[in-house]
C-alpha positions in Angstrom: 9.8 7.1 -44.5 13.1 8.7 -44.5 16.6 7.8 -43.1 16.1 9.7 -39.6 13.2 8.2 -39.0 14.6 4.8 -40.0 17.4 5.4 -37.6 15.3 5.9 -34.4 13.7 2.9 -34.6 16.7 1.1 -35.4 17.8 3.1 -31.9 14.6 2.4 -30.1 13.2 6.1 -29.9 9.8 5.7 -31.4 6.6 4.6 -29.5 4.9 1.4 -30.4 2.6 3.0 -33.0 5.4 4.5 -35.1 7.6 1.4 -34.3 4.9 -0.7 -35.8 4.3 1.9 -38.8 8.2 1.6 -39.8 7.9 -2.4 -39.9 5.4 -2.3 -42.1 6.8 -0.1 -44.3 10.1 -1.8 -44.3 8.3 -5.4 -45.0 6.8 -4.3 -48.3 8.6 -6.0 -50.7 9.0 -2.8 -53.4 10.7 -0.9 -50.4 13.5 -3.4 -50.1 15.7 -1.5 -52.1 15.4 1.6 -50.3 15.7 0.2 -46.7 19.0 -1.8 -48.3 20.1 2.1 -48.9 19.1 3.8 -45.7 20.8 0.6 -44.1 24.1 1.2 -45.9 24.4 4.9 -45.3 23.7 4.5 -41.4 26.1 1.8 -41.6 28.9 4.0 -43.8 28.1 6.7 -41.3 28.5 5.3 -37.9 31.2 2.7 -38.6 33.7 5.5 -37.4 32.0 4.9 -33.8 33.1 1.6 -33.5 37.0 0.8 -31.8 39.1 -2.2 -32.2 37.9 -5.7 -34.5 34.8 -5.5 -36.2 32.1 -7.5 -34.9 31.7 -11.2 -36.7 28.6 -10.6 -38.8 28.9 -14.2 -40.2 28.7 -16.1 -36.8 25.2 -13.4 -36.1 23.8 -13.9 -39.1 24.4 -17.7 -38.8 23.0 -17.7 -35.6 20.2 -15.7 -36.6 19.2 -17.8 -39.1 19.3 -20.8 -36.8 16.8 -19.0 -34.6 14.6 -18.5 -37.3 14.5 -21.9 -38.9 14.0 -23.1 -35.0 10.4 -21.0 -35.0 9.6 -22.2 -38.5 9.6 -25.6 -37.1 7.4 -25.0 -33.9 3.7 -25.5 -34.1 0.7 -22.7 -34.2 0.0 -23.0 -30.4 3.6 -21.9 -29.8 3.0 -18.5 -31.1 3.2 -16.4 -27.9 6.3 -18.3 -26.6 8.0 -17.9 -30.1 7.4 -14.0 -30.2 8.4 -13.7 -26.5 12.1 -15.5 -27.4 12.0 -13.8 -30.6 12.0 -10.0 -28.4 14.0 -11.7 -25.9 16.5 -11.9 -29.2 15.8 -8.7 -30.7 16.6 -7.1 -26.9 20.0 -9.0 -26.5 21.0 -7.6 -29.9 20.1 -4.0 -28.8 22.1 -4.5 -25.5 25.2 -5.5 -28.1 24.2 -2.4 -29.7 24.3 0.0 -27.1 28.3 -1.2 -26.8 28.7 -0.9 -30.7 26.5 2.1 -31.5 24.5 2.2 -34.5 26.0 -0.8 -37.1 24.7 -3.7 -35.0 21.3 -2.0 -34.4 21.0 -2.3 -38.4 21.4 -5.9 -38.3 19.1 -6.1 -35.4 16.2 -4.0 -37.2 16.6 -5.8 -40.8 16.6 -9.4 -38.7 13.5 -8.1 -37.3 12.0 -6.8 -40.5 12.7 -10.3 -42.3 11.1 -12.1 -39.5 7.9 -9.7 -40.6 7.6 -9.8 -44.2 8.1 -13.8 -44.1 4.7 -14.1 -42.1 2.9 -11.7 -44.8 4.6 -11.6 -48.1 3.9 -13.6 -51.3 5.6 -17.3 -50.6 8.2 -16.5 -53.8 11.5 -17.2 -53.6 13.8 -14.8 -55.0 16.9 -14.2 -56.5 19.5 -11.5 -56.2 22.3 -10.4 -58.8 25.0 -7.7 -58.3 27.3 -6.9 -61.0 30.9 -6.0 -60.4 32.4 -2.8 -61.1 33.5 -3.0 -64.9 31.3 -5.7 -65.4 27.9 -6.3 -67.5 25.5 -9.1 -66.6 22.9 -10.7 -68.9 20.1 -12.4 -67.2 17.0 -14.2 -68.7 14.0 -14.5 -65.9 11.4 -16.9 -65.6 9.2 -15.4 -68.6 11.5 -15.2 -70.8 12.2 -11.7 -70.2 15.8 -10.6 -70.8 17.8 -7.9 -68.7 21.0 -6.3 -69.8 22.4 -4.8 -66.0 25.4 -2.6 -66.2 28.0 -2.1 -63.6 27.0 -1.7 -59.7 24.1 -2.3 -60.3 21.8 -4.7 -58.3 18.9 -7.1 -59.5 16.2 -9.1 -57.4 13.8 -11.0 -58.8 11.6 -13.6 -58.4 12.6 -17.4 -59.5 8.9 -17.9 -60.8 6.5 -14.8 -60.9 3.3 -14.5 -59.1 -0.4 -14.6 -60.7 -1.1 -10.9 -61.1 1.9 -9.4 -62.1 5.8 -9.9 -63.1 7.5 -7.4 -60.4 11.3 -7.2 -60.1 13.4 -4.7 -58.0 16.1 -2.9 -59.8 18.8 0.0 -58.0 21.5 0.5 -60.9 21.1 0.9 -64.9 19.4 -1.8 -66.5 18.2 -2.6 -70.0 14.9 -4.5 -70.3 13.4 -6.5 -73.0 10.5 -7.9 -71.8 8.3 -10.7 -72.8 4.5 -9.1 -74.1 1.5 -10.8 -71.8 -1.1 -7.6 -71.5 -3.0 -9.6 -68.9 0.2 -10.0 -67.2 1.9 -6.4 -66.2 5.9 -6.2 -66.1 6.8 -3.6 -62.6 10.1 -2.4 -62.0 10.1 -1.0 -58.4 12.9 1.3 -57.7 13.1 3.6 -54.6 12.6 6.7 -56.8 10.0 5.3 -59.2 7.9 2.6 -60.2 8.0 1.7 -64.3 4.7 -0.3 -65.3 4.7 -2.2 -68.8 3.0 -5.4 -70.4 5.9 -5.9 -73.7 8.4 -3.3 -74.4 12.1 -2.3 -74.5 13.2 0.1 -72.6 16.4 1.6 -70.5 16.4 2.4 -66.9 19.2 4.2 -65.1 18.4 5.0 -61.4 21.1 4.2 -58.8 19.3 5.4 -55.6 22.6 7.4 -54.5 22.5 9.6 -57.2 19.0 10.7 -56.8 18.5 10.7 -60.3 16.2 8.7 -62.4 16.1 8.3 -66.2 13.9 5.9 -68.3 14.6 5.9 -71.9 11.8 4.0 -74.5 13.2 2.0 -77.4 9.7 0.4 -78.6 6.5 -0.2 -76.7 5.1 1.8 -74.1 5.8 2.1 -70.1 4.0 3.9 -67.1 5.9 5.9 -64.5 4.3 6.7 -60.9 6.0 7.6 -58.1 5.7 9.9 -55.1 7.8 12.4 -56.5 5.2 13.3 -59.6 1.7 14.6 -59.4 0.4 11.8 -62.0 1.0 8.7 -63.3 2.7 9.6 -66.7 3.3 7.4 -70.0 6.1 7.7 -72.5 6.1 6.7 -76.3 8.8 5.6 -78.1 11.8 7.8 -78.2 10.8 9.3 -75.1 13.1 9.9 -72.1 11.9 10.8 -68.7 14.3 12.2 -66.0 13.2 12.9 -62.6 16.6 14.9 -60.5 15.9 15.3 -57.0 18.3 17.8 -56.6 17.0 20.6 -58.4 13.6 18.8 -58.1 12.7 18.5 -61.5 10.7 16.1 -64.0 11.2 16.4 -67.8 10.4 14.3 -70.7 12.5 14.7 -73.8 12.7 13.4 -77.3 16.0 11.4 -77.7 17.4 8.5 -79.5 17.2 5.6 -77.4 20.1 3.6 -78.5 22.6 6.0 -77.7 21.3 5.7 -73.7 21.5 1.5 -74.2 25.3 2.1 -76.2 26.7 0.7 -72.7 25.8 -2.9 -73.8 28.2 -2.8 -76.2 31.1 -1.2 -74.3 30.4 2.5 -75.7 29.2 5.9 -73.4 27.9 8.3 -75.5 27.2 11.9 -74.7 24.8 14.6 -76.6 24.7 18.2 -75.2 24.5 15.7 -72.2 25.6 18.0 -68.5 28.9 17.3 -66.9 27.1 16.6 -63.8 25.3 13.5 -65.2 28.4 12.5 -67.4 30.6 12.0 -64.3 28.5 9.9 -62.5 28.6 7.8 -65.2 32.0 7.6 -65.9 32.8 7.1 -62.2 30.9 3.8 -62.2 32.4 2.8 -65.9 36.1 3.7 -64.8 35.7 2.6 -61.1 36.9 6.0 -59.3 35.5 8.7 -57.3 34.8 11.9 -60.1 34.3 15.3 -57.9 33.1 18.7 -59.6 34.9 21.1 -57.6 32.6 24.1 -58.5 28.8 24.2 -59.4 29.1 26.0 -62.5 30.3 22.7 -63.8 27.5 20.6 -63.5 25.3 22.3 -66.3 28.5 22.7 -68.6 27.2 20.6 -71.7 29.4 17.4 -73.5 29.3 15.6 -76.3 31.6 12.4 -76.6 31.9 8.8 -77.2 34.1 6.6 -75.3 34.4 3.4 -75.7 38.2 1.8 -75.4 39.7 5.0 -73.7 41.6 4.7 -70.7 41.2 7.3 -67.9 43.5 9.5 -68.3 43.2 10.0 -72.1 39.2 10.2 -71.3 40.4 13.2 -68.9 42.5 14.7 -71.1 39.9 14.6 -74.0 37.7 16.1 -71.4 40.2 18.5 -71.0 40.1 19.8 -74.2 36.7 20.2 -74.8 35.9 22.0 -72.0 37.7 24.8 -69.7 38.7 22.9 -67.1 41.6 21.4 -65.3 42.0 18.2 -63.1 43.8 16.8 -60.3 44.3 12.9 -59.2 44.8 11.4 -55.9 46.1 7.9 -55.8 44.5 4.8 -54.0 45.6 5.0 -50.3 45.2 1.8 -48.0 43.2 2.4 -45.0 43.6 1.3 -41.6 41.3 -2.1 -42.3 43.4 -2.8 -45.1 41.1 -1.9 -48.2 41.5 0.6 -50.4 40.0 3.8 -51.3 39.1 4.5 -54.8 41.4 6.7 -57.0 39.6 10.3 -56.9 39.6 12.9 -59.9 38.7 16.3 -58.7 37.7 18.6 -61.8 37.7 22.7 -61.8 36.5 25.3 -63.8 39.0 27.5 -65.5 38.6 30.7 -67.4 40.2 30.8 -71.1 
């Protein structure tokens, strides 16, 4: 499944069999974060096509939820009629979407998937937490597991875990201190990798938009599976697994685990870290966009610790440590009255 195929489905360009396969894939709980990521990208890529005021999504979603409630109240003898009503409702949305291009199709497709999910998935009640930029959140799950969420991280978890496993969904960076239970596996789903444990402590850095996954084990044991690696991989304490889709590499290295968990204490520690990885973390740390103008910069190693420095102090420290210069573009107000993030562009120089 990829974003283009999802877009074809939302645009009504797939045949019945292909559309059914897409809906089945979207309905799986472990795919929800990736679906959300694709939908967000589709929205952002196509929102410029809309002219005039944005549609009233709150009213639209309220109408959707009301229809769902009504459908749930009807008895099983009216299933055929309910499906017909739902289909007419979806078709009505698609007519509107034809006017508003892709964005409304996103909501139409998402609603149909939620309907499909509700009829097939386990009856678990989920909560979702999103940590805003510049913040760190701590959560305790139903089994006593503790989770720290770095800024820009999304965690979806059930209020009460199922009988077979304890499964959560993460997009971002999180530190897990999992309550031990050898007969009750703890599973962390992410668009790039699935991490399975029974009781352990580890740091997970996996923002889907970065196309990058990093798991660092403090104690215990974790297993990793993904379509991007050929077989299941077991990680030992003091080891770090990295998957980079940009250069298509998967590595396991020995590291100091506390270096990668220091963000919980308000520190960013880099030891021979590639600048391409470091700037992604710094961008979130300061809520700015840091862009590398030259590919050669991505491979530059950096060793530094940042804690209470202001943005400009950090940039000047980088400038002293590396052969670089930078340009800053201030925030700009857009037509919808929102502001762009401050942008820092870094260039390589010869010394």
